[in-house]
C-alpha positions as CSV (number, residue, x, y, z in Angstrom):
1,M,1.4,-11.1,11.2
2,K,-0.7,-8.1,10.4
3,H,0.7,-5.9,7.7
4,S,-1.0,-2.4,8.1
5,K,0.8,0.9,7.8
6,S,0.8,1.4,11.5
7,I,2.6,-1.9,12.1
8,L,5.3,-0.9,9.4
9,C,5.8,2.3,11.4
10,A,6.3,0.4,14.5
11,L,9.1,-1.5,12.8
12,G,11.0,1.7,12.1
13,L,9.5,3.1,8.9
14,L,10.9,6.4,7.7
15,L,8.2,8.7,8.9
16,V,8.1,11.0,5.9
17,C,6.7,10.5,2.3
18,V,9.3,10.9,-0.3
19,C,8.5,11.8,-4.0
20,L,11.2,12.2,-6.5
21,A,11.8,14.2,-9.6
22,T,14.8,14.6,-11.9
23,A,17.2,17.2,-10.6
24,A,17.4,19.1,-13.9
25,D,13.8,20.2,-13.9
26,A,12.7,19.6,-10.3
27,P,10.3,22.4,-9.2
28,T,9.6,23.7,-5.8
29,I,6.7,21.7,-4.5
30,T,4.1,22.7,-1.9
31,F,1.9,20.1,-0.3
32,K,-1.7,21.0,0.6
33,F,-3.4,18.8,3.2
34,K,-7.0,18.1,4.0
35,T,-8.1,15.8,6.8
36,V,-10.4,12.9,5.7
37,K,-13.0,11.6,8.1
38,I,-14.8,8.3,8.1
39,P,-17.9,8.4,10.2
40,G,-17.8,6.1,13.3
41,S,-14.0,5.6,13.0
42,T,-11.6,5.9,15.9
43,S,-8.6,5.3,13.6
44,T,-8.2,5.4,9.8
45,E,-5.5,4.2,7.5
46,P,-5.9,5.0,3.8
47,G,-4.2,2.7,1.3
48,G,-4.8,4.0,-2.2
49,I,-6.4,6.8,-4.3
50,N,-7.5,6.7,-7.9
51,N,-7.5,9.3,-10.5
52,A,-11.2,10.4,-9.7
53,G,-10.2,11.1,-6.2
54,D,-11.9,7.9,-4.7
55,S,-9.8,6.4,-1.9
56,V,-9.8,3.1,-0.1
57,G,-8.3,1.8,3.2
58,F,-9.6,0.5,6.5
59,Y,-10.8,2.0,9.8
60,V,-11.3,0.9,13.3
61,D,-14.7,1.4,14.9
62,S,-15.5,2.1,18.6
63,A,-15.6,-1.6,19.3
64,G,-12.1,-2.1,18.0
65,L,-13.2,-3.9,14.8
66,D,-11.5,-3.3,11.4
67,H,-13.6,-2.6,8.3
68,G,-12.5,-1.8,4.7
69,Y,-13.9,1.3,3.0
70,I,-14.3,3.2,-0.2
71,L,-14.6,7.0,0.1
72,S,-16.2,8.5,-3.0
73,G,-16.7,12.3,-2.3
74,K,-18.8,12.2,0.9
75,K,-20.1,8.6,0.3
76,V,-18.6,5.7,2.4
77,T,-18.9,2.2,1.4
78,K,-18.1,-0.2,4.2
79,L,-16.3,-3.4,3.1
80,D,-16.8,-6.5,5.3
81,D,-15.9,-9.8,3.4
82,P,-18.7,-12.4,4.1
83,N,-16.0,-15.0,4.7
84,A,-14.2,-13.0,7.3
85,T,-13.9,-13.2,11.0
86,T,-16.0,-10.2,12.2
87,G,-13.9,-7.0,12.1
88,T,-10.9,-8.2,10.2
89,T,-11.5,-6.8,6.6
90,E,-8.9,-4.2,5.4
91,G,-8.8,-2.5,2.0
92,S,-5.4,-2.0,0.6
93,N,-5.7,-0.2,-2.9
94,L,-7.8,0.2,-6.0
95,N,-7.4,0.6,-9.8
96,P,-6.5,4.0,-11.3
97,D,-9.4,4.5,-13.7
98,G,-12.9,3.2,-14.5
99,A,-15.1,1.0,-12.5
100,I,-13.7,0.7,-9.0
101,S,-11.9,-2.7,-8.1
102,V,-10.5,-2.9,-4.6
103,V,-7.9,-5.3,-3.3
104,G,-7.3,-6.1,0.4
105,F,-7.4,-8.9,2.8
106,Y,-9.3,-10.4,5.7
107,T,-8.9,-13.2,8.4
108,S,-10.8,-16.4,7.4
109,S,-13.6,-17.4,9.8
110,K,-12.7,-21.0,8.8
111,T,-9.0,-21.2,8.9
112,G,-7.9,-18.1,10.9
113,N,-5.4,-17.3,8.2
114,P,-5.3,-14.1,6.2
115,V,-6.9,-14.3,2.6
116,G,-6.7,-11.7,-0.1
117,F,-9.8,-10.4,-1.9
118,V,-11.0,-8.3,-4.9
119,Y,-14.2,-6.3,-4.5
120,K,-15.9,-5.3,-7.6
121,G,-19.6,-4.4,-8.4
122,G,-20.6,-5.3,-4.9
123,K,-19.1,-8.8,-4.9
124,F,-16.0,-10.2,-3.2
125,K,-13.7,-12.8,-4.7
126,D,-10.9,-14.6,-2.9
127,I,-7.3,-14.2,-3.9
128,V,-5.9,-17.6,-2.7
129,G,-2.3,-17.2,-3.8
130,P,0.2,-19.6,-5.4
131,K,0.4,-23.2,-4.5
132,G,1.7,-23.6,-1.0
133,A,0.5,-20.2,0.3
134,V,-0.6,-20.0,3.9
135,A,-1.4,-16.3,4.5
136,V,-2.2,-14.2,1.5
137,Y,-2.5,-10.4,1.3
138,G,-3.9,-8.4,-1.7
139,A,-1.9,-5.1,-2.0
140,A,-2.7,-3.4,-5.4
141,I,-4.5,-3.7,-8.8
142,N,-4.1,-1.9,-12.1
143,D,-6.8,-1.1,-14.8
144,S,-6.1,-4.4,-16.7
145,G,-6.9,-6.4,-13.5
146,A,-3.3,-7.4,-12.7
147,I,-2.9,-7.9,-9.0
148,V,0.1,-7.9,-6.7
149,G,0.5,-8.7,-3.1
150,Y,2.5,-11.1,-0.9
151,Y,2.0,-14.4,0.9
152,S,3.8,-16.5,3.5
153,D,4.7,-20.2,2.9
154,S,4.6,-23.0,5.4
155,G,8.1,-22.0,6.7
156,G,6.8,-18.5,7.4
157,V,8.9,-16.8,4.6
158,Y,7.1,-14.1,2.7
159,H,7.2,-13.9,-1.1
160,G,5.6,-11.3,-3.5
161,Y,3.3,-12.4,-6.2
162,L,1.7,-11.2,-9.5
163,L,-1.8,-12.5,-10.4
164,K,-2.4,-11.8,-14.1
165,S,-4.9,-13.5,-16.5
166,G,-5.6,-16.1,-13.7
167,K,-2.0,-17.1,-13.3
168,Y,0.3,-16.6,-10.2
169,T,4.0,-15.7,-10.6
170,T,6.1,-15.6,-7.4
171,L,8.3,-12.5,-7.0
172,N,11.4,-12.6,-4.9
173,V,13.8,-9.7,-4.8
174,P,17.4,-11.1,-5.2
175,G,19.2,-11.1,-1.8
176,A,15.9,-10.8,0.1
177,A,14.9,-12.9,3.1
178,D,11.2,-11.8,2.7
179,T,9.6,-9.9,-0.2
180,F,6.5,-7.8,-0.2
181,A,4.9,-6.5,-3.5
182,T,3.0,-3.4,-2.7
183,G,2.1,-1.6,-6.0
184,I,1.5,-2.1,-9.7
185,N,1.0,0.6,-12.4
186,T,-0.6,0.6,-15.8
187,S,2.6,-0.4,-17.5
188,G,3.1,-3.3,-15.1
189,S,5.9,-1.9,-13.1
190,I,5.9,-3.3,-9.4
191,S,7.1,-1.7,-6.2
192,F,8.4,-3.7,-3.3
193,Y,9.8,-3.4,0.2
194,W,12.0,-6.4,1.3
195,I,14.3,-7.6,4.0
196,N,18.0,-7.8,3.2
197,S,19.0,-11.3,4.1
198,S,22.5,-10.2,5.1
199,S,21.8,-7.0,7.1
200,G,18.2,-7.4,8.2
201,V,17.6,-3.9,6.8
202,Y,14.2,-3.1,5.0
203,E,15.0,-1.9,1.4
204,S,12.8,-0.9,-1.6
205,S,12.9,-1.8,-5.3
206,V,10.9,-1.5,-8.5
207,Y,10.6,-4.3,-10.9
208,N,10.0,-3.6,-14.7
209,G,9.4,-7.2,-15.6
210,K,13.0,-7.9,-16.3
211,T,15.2,-6.3,-13.6
212,Y,14.8,-5.1,-10.0
213,K,16.1,-1.6,-9.2
214,T,16.9,-0.6,-5.6
215,I,15.2,2.7,-4.6
216,N,16.3,3.3,-0.9
217,V,15.9,6.7,0.6
218,P,19.2,8.2,1.1
219,G,20.2,8.2,4.8
220,A,17.2,6.2,5.9
221,S,17.8,3.2,8.2
222,D,14.9,1.4,6.5
223,S,13.0,2.1,3.3
224,F,9.5,1.0,2.3
225,A,7.9,1.6,-1.2
226,L,4.1,1.5,-0.9
227,D,2.6,2.5,-4.2
228,L,3.4,3.9,-7.7
229,N,1.6,5.7,-10.4
230,A,1.7,5.7,-14.2
231,A,4.7,8.1,-14.2
232,G,6.6,6.0,-12.0
233,D,6.4,8.1,-8.9
234,V,6.5,5.9,-5.9
235,T,5.3,6.8,-2.3
236,Y,8.2,6.9,-0.5
237,E,10.5,6.9,-3.5
238,W,10.9,7.2,-7.3
239,Q,14.2,7.2,-9.3
240,D,14.6,7.4,-13.0
241,S,18.3,8.4,-13.1
242,A,21.2,8.8,-10.6
243,A,20.6,12.5,-10.4
244,A,17.5,13.2,-8.3
245,K,15.8,15.5,-5.9
246,Y,13.7,14.2,-3.0
247,Y,10.7,16.0,-1.4
248,K,9.8,15.2,2.1
249,F,6.7,16.2,4.0
250,N,4.9,15.5,7.2
251,Y,1.4,16.3,8.2
252,P,1.5,19.5,10.1
253,K,2.3,19.0,13.9
254,A,2.1,15.2,13.5
255,A,4.3,12.8,15.4
256,D,4.2,10.1,12.6
257,T,3.2,10.4,8.8
258,Y,3.0,7.9,6.1
259,G,2.0,8.1,2.4
260,G,0.0,5.1,1.5
261,G,-1.3,5.7,-2.2
262,I,-0.6,8.0,-5.1
263,N,-2.6,8.7,-8.3
264,D,-1.7,10.4,-11.6
265,K,-3.2,13.8,-10.6
266,N,-0.5,14.7,-8.0
267,E,-2.6,13.4,-5.1
268,I,-1.5,11.3,-2.1
269,V,-3.5,9.7,0.7
270,G,-2.0,8.6,3.9
271,G,-2.3,8.6,7.6
272,Y,-0.8,10.6,10.6
273,G,-0.8,10.2,14.2
274,S,-0.5,12.8,17.0
275,S,1.7,10.4,19.0
276,T,3.9,7.5,17.9
277,S,1.3,4.9,19.3
278,G,-1.6,6.3,17.3
279,P,-4.5,6.2,16.8
280,W,-4.3,7.1,13.1
281,S,-6.1,9.8,11.2
282,A,-6.4,10.1,7.3
283,F,-5.3,12.8,5.1
284,Q,-5.4,13.7,1.4
285,A,-2.5,15.8,-0.1
286,S,-2.0,17.5,-3.4
287,Y,1.2,18.8,-4.7
């Protein structure tokens, strides 16, 4: 099962990015877009942006092969894990500040299973997941090196995980059939989307280390939280009180839009498609 943004949209993802502010002081927000081009790509899906404006994700080349990337200004660094089956490396996100650390996943050339990775200083390191993990995905990393993601067990059930100081902690949202951890900020708060075991609906939550708080988009049939920044703003959704104001945006004239990553500088990266079947193009937006 391949968990990229385009697959999520095919599952019924709310095709807007939602940011949230308290209703009492919520300003009018204008989103400014610019298209991001990765040379040699036919489809591009960004996953994260740091506070320096560097972004990561993956792209598809003309041969249909996936490659992770880091985009720093106009410089593109291609990421292909040496242990990967050719054309299966995908970057997911990066740390907010300092030397760049990227997390993502690839398909193992030995086992055929997805394996998470960390890329730092030109070197790849595997994220093998907790004991019993079969397929492992790296989703996000913060400046202290804490990593979150998700894995499947031998029964095909998905669980979130936190990797901190070399120790794995399994994370399951209460009432979830499957749990996917997607983002972690500097304070250690973690965003999730998960499948409700009773209704089969995709819902979203934020975990502060003690409790899980549901943060579903009002009126949406499914809600996916994909990233969060230091302020607690979450692409698709953020909530700090019952009173709130939601801001929705779509890339101009796009059929589908997703917000993949958010930094602390009011910048979002994501993808858009001119049709519901793709291919995907990348954008960066400020607000």
